[in-house]
VEXZAVEX-222374 format. One record per atom (N, C-alpha, C): x, y, z; atom name; residue in one letter. Coordinates in Angstrom, 2 decimals. Layout:
N
X; Y; Z; CA; A
...
END
This chain:
157
-62.44; 11.50; 36.64; N; M
-61.01; 11.93; 36.35; CA; M
-60.21; 11.53; 37.52; C; M
-60.69; 11.54; 38.74; N; K
-59.97; 11.41; 39.97; CA; K
-59.39; 10.02; 40.12; C; K
-60.04; 9.08; 39.78; N; K
-59.77; 7.62; 39.67; CA; K
-58.76; 7.41; 38.76; C; K
-58.86; 7.96; 37.52; N; A
-57.73; 7.93; 36.51; CA; A
-56.46; 8.42; 36.95; C; A
-56.52; 9.57; 37.53; N; N
-55.36; 10.25; 37.90; CA; N
-54.68; 9.39; 39.23; C; N
-55.26; 8.82; 40.04; N; I
-54.89; 7.97; 40.94; CA; I
-54.25; 6.76; 40.55; C; I
-54.77; 6.08; 39.56; N; A
-54.41; 4.85; 38.85; CA; A
-53.12; 5.28; 38.12; C; A
-53.04; 6.31; 37.31; N; G
-51.86; 6.67; 36.65; CA; G
-50.76; 7.15; 37.54; C; G
-50.98; 7.72; 38.61; N; A
-49.93; 8.06; 39.50; CA; A
-49.24; 6.71; 40.10; C; A
-50.15; 5.82; 40.57; N; I
-49.62; 4.62; 41.08; CA; I
-48.81; 3.98; 40.10; C; I
-49.21; 3.72; 38.83; N; M
-48.49; 3.02; 37.76; CA; M
-47.26; 3.74; 37.46; C; M
-47.23; 5.09; 37.36; N; G
-46.04; 5.76; 37.26; CA; G
-45.00; 5.67; 38.29; C; G
-45.43; 5.59; 39.62; N; M
-44.51; 5.26; 40.61; CA; M
-44.02; 3.98; 40.71; C; M
-44.87; 2.83; 40.35; N; L
-44.31; 1.68; 40.19; CA; L
-43.35; 1.36; 39.09; C; L
-43.68; 2.03; 37.94; N; F
-42.80; 1.87; 36.72; CA; F
-41.41; 2.59; 37.13; C; F
-41.54; 3.87; 37.69; N; S
-40.28; 4.50; 38.00; CA; S
-39.45; 3.71; 38.99; C; S
-40.16; 3.24; 40.07; N; A
-39.38; 2.50; 41.01; CA; A
-38.66; 1.11; 40.38; C; A
-39.41; 0.54; 39.56; N; S
-38.84; -0.63; 38.57; CA; S
-37.65; -0.21; 38.00; C; S
-37.77; 0.93; 37.15; N; A
-36.67; 1.48; 36.36; CA; A
-35.46; 1.76; 37.26; C; A
-35.76; 2.36; 38.39; N; F
-34.54; 2.81; 39.35; CA; F
-33.80; 1.43; 39.76; C; F
-34.69; 0.60; 40.21; N; I
-34.01; -0.68; 40.63; CA; I
-33.29; -1.48; 39.45; C; I
-33.71; -1.28; 38.27; N; L
-32.98; -1.96; 36.99; CA; L
-31.66; -1.24; 36.77; C; L
-31.55; 0.18; 37.11; N; T
-30.25; 0.72; 36.87; CA; T
-29.32; 0.34; 37.89; C; T
-29.62; -0.27; 38.92; N; L
-28.71; -0.73; 40.01; CA; L
-27.73; -1.82; 39.37; C; L
-28.30; -2.54; 38.29; N; G
-27.49; -3.63; 37.94; CA; G
-26.85; -3.21; 36.61; C; G
-26.68; -1.97; 36.27; N; F
-26.08; -1.53; 35.00; CA; F
-24.62; -1.68; 35.23; C; F
-23.83; -1.87; 34.24; N; K
-22.39; -2.23; 34.30; CA; K
-21.62; -0.92; 34.59; C; K
-20.62; -1.13; 35.62; N; Q
-19.80; 0.08; 35.97; CA; Q
-18.67; 0.12; 35.24; C; Q
-18.22; 1.48; 34.85; N; F
-16.91; 1.59; 34.02; CA; F
-15.95; 2.19; 34.95; C; F
-14.79; 1.85; 34.87; N; K
-13.51; 2.40; 35.64; CA; K
-13.28; 3.90; 35.01; C; K
-12.97; 4.79; 35.86; N; N
-12.49; 6.07; 35.36; CA; N
-13.61; 6.80; 34.60; C; N
-14.91; 6.51; 34.76; N; V
-15.98; 7.07; 34.06; CA; V
-16.77; 7.77; 35.11; C; V
-16.90; 9.10; 35.34; N; P
-17.64; 9.73; 36.38; CA; P
-19.10; 9.56; 36.33; C; P
-19.55; 9.53; 35.12; N; V
-20.98; 9.47; 34.75; CA; V
-21.23; 8.23; 33.95; C; V
-21.64; 7.14; 34.53; N; G
-22.02; 5.94; 33.81; CA; G
-23.27; 5.89; 33.05; C; G
-23.64; 4.79; 32.56; N; P
-24.85; 4.55; 31.78; CA; P
-26.07; 4.74; 32.59; C; P
-25.91; 4.51; 33.99; N; E
-27.17; 4.45; 34.67; CA; E
-27.62; 6.02; 35.15; C; E
-26.86; 6.92; 34.83; N; F
-27.02; 8.33; 35.46; CA; F
-28.34; 8.76; 34.83; C; F
-28.55; 8.93; 33.57; N; F
-29.65; 9.51; 32.93; CA; F
-30.95; 8.71; 33.32; C; F
-31.00; 7.38; 33.03; N; P
-32.18; 6.56; 33.40; CA; P
-32.65; 6.60; 34.93; C; P
-31.48; 6.79; 35.78; N; R
-31.87; 6.89; 37.19; CA; R
-32.58; 8.21; 37.54; C; R
-31.99; 9.38; 37.09; N; Y
-32.59; 10.66; 37.26; CA; Y
-34.07; 10.76; 36.45; C; Y
-34.09; 10.26; 35.38; N; L
-35.54; 10.26; 34.84; CA; L
-36.61; 9.33; 35.78; C; L
-35.94; 8.31; 36.28; N; A
-36.83; 7.55; 37.27; CA; A
-37.36; 8.22; 38.38; C; A
-36.20; 9.11; 38.94; N; V
-36.60; 9.87; 40.17; CA; V
-37.44; 11.05; 39.70; C; V
-37.25; 11.59; 38.67; N; G
-38.26; 12.55; 38.14; CA; G
-39.69; 12.18; 37.93; C; G
-39.81; 10.92; 37.36; N; L
-41.18; 10.34; 37.17; CA; L
-41.79; 10.06; 38.44; C; L
-40.95; 9.43; 39.30; N; F
-41.53; 9.18; 40.79; CA; F
-42.18; 10.41; 41.28; C; F
-41.27; 11.57; 41.39; N; I
-41.67; 12.95; 42.02; CA; I
-42.90; 13.31; 41.29; C; I
-42.99; 13.36; 40.01; N; C
-44.11; 13.89; 39.26; CA; C
-45.50; 12.92; 39.62; C; C
-45.26; 11.74; 39.65; N; S
-46.43; 10.87; 39.93; CA; S
-46.86; 10.90; 41.34; C; S
-45.87; 11.22; 42.17; N; A
-46.35; 11.53; 43.69; CA; A
-47.12; 12.83; 43.82; C; A
-46.77; 13.85; 43.12; N; V
-47.39; 15.17; 43.11; CA; V
-48.86; 14.84; 42.51; C; V
-48.88; 14.11; 41.40; N; L
-50.34; 13.64; 40.85; CA; L
-51.24; 13.12; 41.72; C; L
-50.56; 12.03; 42.49; N; L
-51.44; 11.41; 43.50; CA; L
-51.75; 12.17; 44.59; C; L
-51.03; 13.14; 45.09; N; I
-51.36; 13.94; 46.26; CA; I
-52.51; 14.96; 45.78; C; I
-52.23; 15.57; 44.43; N; Q
-53.39; 16.43; 44.01; CA; Q
-54.68; 15.65; 43.79; C; Q
-54.66; 14.35; 43.44; N; A
-55.89; 13.68; 43.16; CA; A
-56.49; 13.31; 44.53; C; A
-55.77; 12.94; 45.43; N; L
-56.38; 12.65; 46.75; CA; L
-56.90; 13.88; 47.47; C; L
-56.29; 15.00; 47.31; N; L
-56.86; 16.25; 47.98; CA; L
-57.87; 17.05; 47.06; C; L
-58.15; 16.58; 45.89; N; S
-59.06; 17.27; 45.19; CA; S
-60.50; 17.00; 45.61; C; S
-61.50; 17.79; 45.17; N; G
-62.85; 17.66; 45.57; CA; G
-63.65; 16.46; 45.08; C; G
-64.80; 16.60; 44.73; N; S
-65.69; 15.58; 44.34; CA; S
-65.18; 14.92; 43.03; C; S
-65.65; 13.84; 42.90; N; E
-65.33; 12.93; 41.73; CA; E
-66.01; 13.26; 40.55; C; E
-67.09; 14.12; 40.52; N; Q
-67.97; 14.39; 39.32; CA; Q
-67.41; 15.64; 38.72; C; Q
-66.26; 16.31; 39.04; N; D
-65.78; 17.55; 38.46; CA; D
-65.56; 17.43; 36.98; C; D
-65.11; 16.27; 36.42; N; K
-64.76; 16.13; 34.94; CA; K
-64.60; 14.71; 34.56; C; K
-65.54; 14.21; 33.68; N; P
-65.33; 12.72; 33.33; CA; P
-64.08; 12.44; 32.71; C; P
-63.61; 11.30; 32.87; N; A
-62.42; 10.85; 32.28; CA; A
-62.55; 10.55; 30.81; C; A
-61.49; 10.93; 29.94; N; P
-61.58; 10.73; 28.49; CA; P
-61.68; 9.22; 28.22; C; P
-62.35; 8.85; 27.24; N; T
-62.61; 7.48; 26.77; CA; T
-61.33; 7.02; 25.96; C; T
-60.93; 5.76; 26.01; N; L
-59.92; 5.20; 25.11; CA; L
-60.45; 4.82; 23.80; C; L
-60.69; 5.59; 22.92; N; S
-61.28; 5.24; 21.58; CA; S
-60.38; 5.43; 20.49; C; S
-60.38; 4.61; 19.58; N; L
-59.57; 4.81; 18.28; CA; L
-60.14; 5.80; 17.39; C; L
-61.31; 6.24; 17.69; N; R
-61.86; 7.45; 16.95; CA; R
-61.23; 8.79; 17.38; C; R
-60.69; 8.76; 18.46; N; N
-59.97; 10.01; 19.08; CA; N
-58.79; 10.22; 18.27; C; N
-58.57; 11.30; 17.54; N; P
-57.18; 11.47; 16.80; CA; P
-56.02; 11.41; 17.74; C; P
-56.10; 12.05; 18.81; N; G
-54.99; 12.06; 19.80; CA; G
-54.57; 10.62; 20.26; C; G
-55.57; 9.80; 20.33; N; M
-55.32; 8.42; 20.80; CA; M
-54.61; 7.59; 19.61; C; M
-54.98; 7.89; 18.47; N; R
-54.36; 7.17; 17.20; CA; R
-52.99; 7.77; 17.05; C; R
-52.66; 8.99; 17.32; N; R
-51.32; 9.64; 17.16; CA; R
-50.46; 8.96; 18.36; C; R
-51.07; 8.76; 19.53; N; L
-50.22; 8.26; 20.58; CA; L
-49.74; 6.70; 20.19; C; L
-50.72; 5.92; 19.70; N; L
-50.47; 4.56; 19.18; CA; L
-49.49; 4.64; 18.18; C; L
-49.60; 5.51; 17.17; N; M
-48.50; 5.53; 16.16; CA; M
-47.21; 5.99; 16.71; C; M
-47.15; 6.84; 17.46; N; G
-45.93; 7.17; 18.29; CA; G
-45.21; 6.16; 18.98; C; G
-46.11; 5.32; 19.80; N; L
-45.67; 4.23; 20.46; CA; L
-45.13; 3.12; 19.49; C; L
-45.68; 2.94; 18.29; N; G
-45.33; 2.04; 17.30; CA; G
-43.93; 2.42; 16.79; C; G
-43.82; 3.82; 16.48; N; I
-42.48; 4.19; 15.94; CA; I
-41.34; 3.91; 16.98; C; I
-41.61; 4.10; 18.15; N; I
-40.60; 3.89; 19.29; CA; I
-40.34; 2.57; 19.42; C; I
-41.39; 1.47; 19.26; N; I
-41.05; 0.19; 19.35; CA; I
-40.28; -0.31; 18.06; C; I
-40.69; 0.18; 16.91; N; L
-39.83; -0.15; 15.88; CA; L
-38.46; 0.15; 15.80; C; L
-38.29; 1.58; 16.46; N; Y
-36.85; 2.04; 16.68; CA; Y
-36.07; 1.22; 17.55; C; Y
-36.57; 0.80; 18.70; N; A
-35.85; -0.11; 19.54; CA; A
-35.59; -1.52; 18.97; C; A
-36.62; -2.10; 18.28; N; W
-36.48; -3.22; 17.65; CA; W
-35.38; -3.35; 16.46; C; W
-35.24; -2.26; 15.77; N; S
-34.36; -2.02; 14.66; CA; S
-32.95; -1.43; 15.10; C; S
-32.75; -1.17; 16.38; N; W
-31.46; -0.50; 16.95; CA; W
-30.32; -1.38; 16.58; C; W
-30.23; -2.57; 16.86; N; E
-29.17; -3.50; 16.53; CA; E
-28.96; -3.73; 15.09; C; E
-29.95; -3.89; 14.41; N; T
-29.83; -4.19; 12.97; CA; T
-29.44; -2.99; 12.06; C; T
-30.07; -2.02; 12.19; N; L
-29.79; -0.80; 11.40; CA; L
-28.69; 0.01; 12.13; C; L
-28.66; -0.01; 13.32; N; G
-27.59; 0.74; 14.16; CA; G
-28.08; 2.09; 14.57; C; G
-27.47; 2.68; 15.52; N; F
-27.78; 4.00; 16.14; CA; F
-27.87; 5.13; 15.05; C; F
-26.69; 5.21; 14.16; N; P
-26.66; 6.27; 13.22; CA; P
-27.93; 6.39; 12.21; C; P
-28.42; 5.33; 11.85; N; L
-29.37; 5.12; 10.83; CA; L
-30.70; 5.24; 11.47; C; L
-31.00; 4.44; 12.45; N; A
-32.20; 4.19; 13.07; CA; A
-32.78; 5.44; 13.80; C; A
-31.96; 6.28; 14.40; N; T
-32.22; 7.41; 15.19; CA; T
-32.81; 8.57; 14.29; C; T
-32.12; 9.02; 13.23; N; P
-32.69; 10.19; 12.45; CA; P
-33.94; 9.69; 11.83; C; P
-34.13; 8.40; 11.48; N; V
-35.40; 8.05; 10.88; CA; V
-36.54; 8.21; 11.99; C; V
-36.26; 7.64; 13.04; N; A
-37.32; 7.70; 14.04; CA; A
-37.57; 9.08; 14.55; C; A
-36.60; 9.97; 14.69; N; M
-36.84; 11.22; 15.11; CA; M
-37.52; 12.08; 13.89; C; M
-37.35; 11.82; 12.66; N; F
-38.01; 12.46; 11.61; CA; F
-39.55; 12.00; 11.60; C; F
-39.78; 10.70; 11.77; N; A
-41.18; 10.08; 11.77; CA; A
-41.90; 10.72; 12.98; C; A
-41.25; 10.88; 14.18; N; L
-42.03; 11.40; 15.26; CA; L
-42.30; 12.87; 15.09; C; L
-41.39; 13.62; 14.51; N; M
-41.58; 15.10; 14.21; CA; M
-42.78; 15.28; 13.15; C; M
-42.64; 14.23; 12.12; N; F
-43.84; 14.35; 11.04; CA; F
-45.22; 13.97; 11.79; C; F
-45.23; 13.08; 12.70; N; L
-46.42; 12.57; 13.49; CA; L
-46.79; 13.85; 14.40; C; L
-46.09; 14.74; 14.83; N; L
-46.41; 15.70; 15.56; CA; L
-46.85; 16.98; 14.80; C; L
-46.74; 16.76; 13.41; N; G
-47.32; 18.00; 12.60; CA; G
-46.34; 18.82; 11.99; C; G
-45.02; 18.56; 12.17; N; L
-44.02; 19.46; 11.53; CA; L
-44.05; 18.97; 10.04; C; L
-43.74; 20.14; 9.13; N; R
-43.74; 19.81; 7.74; CA; R
-42.70; 20.49; 7.01; C; R
-41.68; 21.18; 7.79; N; R
-40.43; 21.68; 7.08; CA; R
-39.46; 20.60; 7.25; C; R
-39.51; 20.02; 6.01; N; Y
-38.71; 18.73; 5.78; CA; Y
-37.16; 18.86; 5.81; C; Y
-36.61; 19.87; 5.40; N; L
-35.16; 20.15; 5.36; CA; L
-34.69; 20.38; 6.84; C; L
-35.45; 21.17; 7.53; N; L
-35.18; 21.46; 8.94; CA; L
-35.46; 20.16; 9.79; C; L
-36.46; 19.44; 9.61; N; M
-36.54; 18.06; 10.22; CA; M
-35.36; 17.25; 9.96; C; M
-34.82; 17.12; 8.74; N; L
-33.91; 16.10; 8.31; CA; L
-32.56; 16.78; 9.00; C; L
-32.24; 18.04; 8.93; N; L
-31.00; 18.63; 9.52; CA; L
-31.12; 18.51; 11.05; C; L
-32.06; 18.60; 11.83; N; F
-32.17; 18.47; 13.17; CA; F
-32.16; 16.99; 13.53; C; F
-32.66; 16.07; 12.87; N; S
-32.58; 14.67; 13.11; CA; S
-31.12; 14.17; 12.94; C; S
-30.44; 14.50; 11.96; N; C
-29.17; 14.10; 11.69; CA; C
-28.14; 14.88; 12.78; C; C
-28.34; 16.15; 12.93; N; G
-27.47; 16.80; 13.91; CA; G
-27.57; 16.40; 15.31; C; G
-28.90; 15.99; 15.70; N; A
-28.99; 15.44; 17.04; CA; A
-28.39; 14.10; 17.17; C; A
-28.55; 13.37; 16.17; N; M
-27.92; 12.00; 16.33; CA; M
-26.45; 12.18; 16.31; C; M
-25.86; 13.08; 15.56; N; G
-24.39; 13.20; 15.63; CA; G
-23.97; 13.54; 16.96; C; G
-24.67; 14.53; 17.60; N; V
-24.24; 15.19; 18.88; CA; V
-24.31; 14.09; 19.87; C; V
-25.46; 13.35; 19.94; N; I
-25.61; 12.15; 20.87; CA; I
-24.61; 11.06; 20.64; C; I
-24.26; 10.82; 19.39; N; F
-23.25; 9.62; 19.04; CA; F
-22.05; 9.96; 19.49; C; F
-21.44; 11.30; 19.20; N; C
-20.22; 11.83; 19.68; CA; C
-20.18; 11.88; 21.06; C; C
-21.02; 12.42; 21.75; N; T
-21.15; 12.50; 23.25; CA; T
-20.87; 11.17; 23.85; C; T
-21.64; 10.17; 23.33; N; F
-21.50; 8.89; 23.90; CA; F
-20.21; 8.17; 23.72; C; F
-19.71; 8.34; 22.45; N; K
-18.46; 7.54; 22.03; CA; K
-17.15; 8.21; 22.39; C; K
-17.14; 9.62; 22.39; N; F
-15.97; 10.29; 22.71; CA; F
-15.87; 11.05; 24.13; C; F
-17.00; 11.39; 24.65; N; L
-17.04; 11.90; 25.93; CA; L
-17.19; 10.94; 27.08; C; L
-18.18; 9.98; 26.85; N; L
-18.41; 8.94; 27.78; CA; L
-17.75; 7.72; 27.51; C; L
-17.20; 7.49; 26.38; N; G
-16.55; 6.34; 26.04; CA; G
-17.39; 5.12; 25.91; C; G
-18.73; 5.27; 25.62; N; I
-19.60; 4.10; 25.49; CA; I
-20.05; 3.99; 23.93; C; I
-19.72; 2.77; 23.45; N; D
-19.95; 2.34; 22.08; CA; D
-21.51; 2.26; 21.89; C; D
-21.89; 2.84; 20.74; N; M
-23.29; 2.77; 20.25; CA; M
-23.37; 1.68; 19.11; C; M
-24.43; 0.86; 19.00; N; P
-24.43; -0.01; 18.12; CA; P
-24.47; 0.65; 16.70; C; P
-23.68; 0.11; 15.77; N; L
-23.61; 0.72; 14.44; CA; L
-24.44; -0.09; 13.46; C; L
-24.69; -1.29; 13.58; N; G
-25.63; -2.04; 12.62; CA; G
-24.98; -2.03; 11.41; C; G
-25.77; -1.47; 10.36; N; L
-25.26; -1.64; 8.92; CA; L
-24.10; -0.70; 8.65; C; L
-23.91; 0.37; 9.57; N; G
-22.77; 1.22; 9.50; CA; G
-21.52; 0.58; 9.98; C; G
-21.45; -0.50; 10.42; N; E
-20.27; -1.26; 11.16; CA; E
-19.02; -1.11; 10.23; C; E
-19.25; -1.45; 9.01; N; R
-18.15; -1.32; 7.87; CA; R
-17.60; 0.06; 7.66; C; R
-18.48; 0.99; 7.84; N; L
-18.16; 2.46; 7.54; CA; L
-17.30; 2.91; 8.57; C; L
-17.56; 2.59; 9.85; N; F
-16.81; 3.19; 10.91; CA; F
-15.60; 2.34; 11.47; C; F
-15.43; 1.17; 11.01; N; Y
-14.42; 0.28; 11.47; CA; Y
-13.78; -0.30; 10.33; C; Y
END
């Protein structure tokens, strides 16, 4: 497990550093105190800190035989759920421009909640649509950033 933690920590630190560097090239908007780089930049810093803590813990831990690392097997239900969740996120990102944020986001959120075991469908639907509405309005009206509307282009303009 120690080797897996060290490898994961190093990969997390490299990924977060790359993400932070990518945010330096984001478009700057005039008269906008918080630009589109704000949230990804802070997520990258948070990931880097958590990865550094994991690396320090792994390096300071005792022997390597304390616990074996889990295997990456498709027989493991957690691994299957992880891959399905990753598939949902990839499909969401792929369909973002075509379907648009207002349609793709609630569908992806509903699918992820279903994958996590929630079965209160009305609550899942209300939360998915409500969260999408809050996020959309925050970006559009508070931050002045347009979200892709996709199929809903004709409805909003």
